C-alpha positions in Angstrom: 4.8 58.6 -46.3 4.3 55.4 -43.6 4.3 51.7 -44.6 1.6 49.6 -43.7 2.2 46.3 -42.9 -0.3 43.4 -42.7 0.6 39.5 -42.2 -1.8 37.0 -41.9 -1.2 33.6 -40.8 -3.4 30.6 -40.3 -2.6 28.1 -37.7 -2.2 24.0 -38.0 -4.8 22.8 -36.5 -4.2 22.3 -32.8 -1.3 24.6 -32.5 -4.0 27.9 -32.3 -2.8 28.3 -28.5 1.1 27.6 -29.5 0.7 30.7 -31.7 -1.0 32.9 -30.4 1.8 33.0 -27.1 4.2 32.9 -29.8 3.0 35.9 -31.5 1.8 37.2 -28.2 5.4 37.1 -27.3 7.0 40.0 -29.5 4.6 42.6 -29.3 5.6 44.6 -26.5 9.2 44.3 -27.4 8.4 45.4 -30.9 6.1 48.7 -29.5 9.4 49.7 -28.1 11.3 49.5 -31.3 12.3 52.5 -33.0 10.4 53.5 -35.9 7.4 51.1 -34.7 4.2 53.3 -35.1 1.5 51.0 -34.1 2.2 46.8 -34.1 -1.2 44.5 -33.4 -1.8 40.6 -33.2 -5.8 40.1 -33.9 -7.5 36.9 -34.2 -10.2 36.1 -36.2 -13.5 36.1 -34.6 -14.9 33.5 -37.6 -11.9 31.8 -37.8 -10.0 31.7 -34.8 -7.5 29.8 -36.5 -6.3 32.4 -39.2 -4.4 35.4 -37.2 -3.7 39.0 -38.2 -1.2 41.2 -37.4 -1.7 45.6 -38.1 1.7 47.2 -37.9 2.8 50.5 -39.8 6.5 51.5 -39.7 7.8 55.1 -40.2 9.9 53.3 -42.8 11.3 50.2 -44.9 14.3 50.2 -42.9 12.9 50.5 -39.8 11.1 47.6 -41.0 14.0 46.0 -42.3 15.7 46.4 -38.9 12.1 44.8 -37.2 12.6 41.8 -39.4 16.7 41.1 -38.4 16.0 42.0 -34.6 16.5 39.1 -32.9 13.1 38.7 -31.1 11.6 38.1 -34.7 14.5 35.9 -36.0 13.3 33.0 -33.2 10.1 34.3 -33.6 10.8 33.5 -37.6 12.6 29.9 -36.8 9.3 28.6 -33.9 6.7 29.8 -36.1 6.8 27.3 -40.1 6.3 24.4 -37.5 2.8 26.3 -36.7 1.6 27.2 -39.4 -0.6 26.0 -42.4 0.1 29.1 -44.8 0.3 33.2 -44.6 0.6 35.8 -46.4 2.3 39.3 -45.7 1.0 42.4 -48.0 3.1 45.6 -48.1 1.0 48.6 -48.2 0.8 51.8 -50.2 -0.9 54.1 -47.5 -3.6 56.6 -49.1 -5.5 58.1 -46.4 -6.5 58.2 -42.3 -4.5 56.6 -39.9 -2.7 57.9 -37.2 -1.1 61.6 -38.7 
C-alpha cells in the first residue's frame, strides 16, 4: 500500500501570497522525486488563508527522503514566519486512488 499525506497550513494575515509562492516553488522538484506518486498544493476557496497539500508516496522511506531533501529543508526554514497553524496527517489508504 502507498502512503497518502494531507498537510494543512493556515497563513498569518498578510502572508498568503508569500506562502503560496513558497509552496509553489517546491512542487515541480518534488514531483520528480523517487517514490512520489502525486503531490499537489491547493488553496481553500472558502478560506484563502488555508493551503492544503495532498500527497501520495510509495513508502514511508520515500516520504522521509522527501522531508530531508534540500528544497524541503529550505522551505521548512522559511514557512514558520508565514503560518499561524499547521497539521500533517499520515493516512492509511483503504480504497480508491491511483493503482
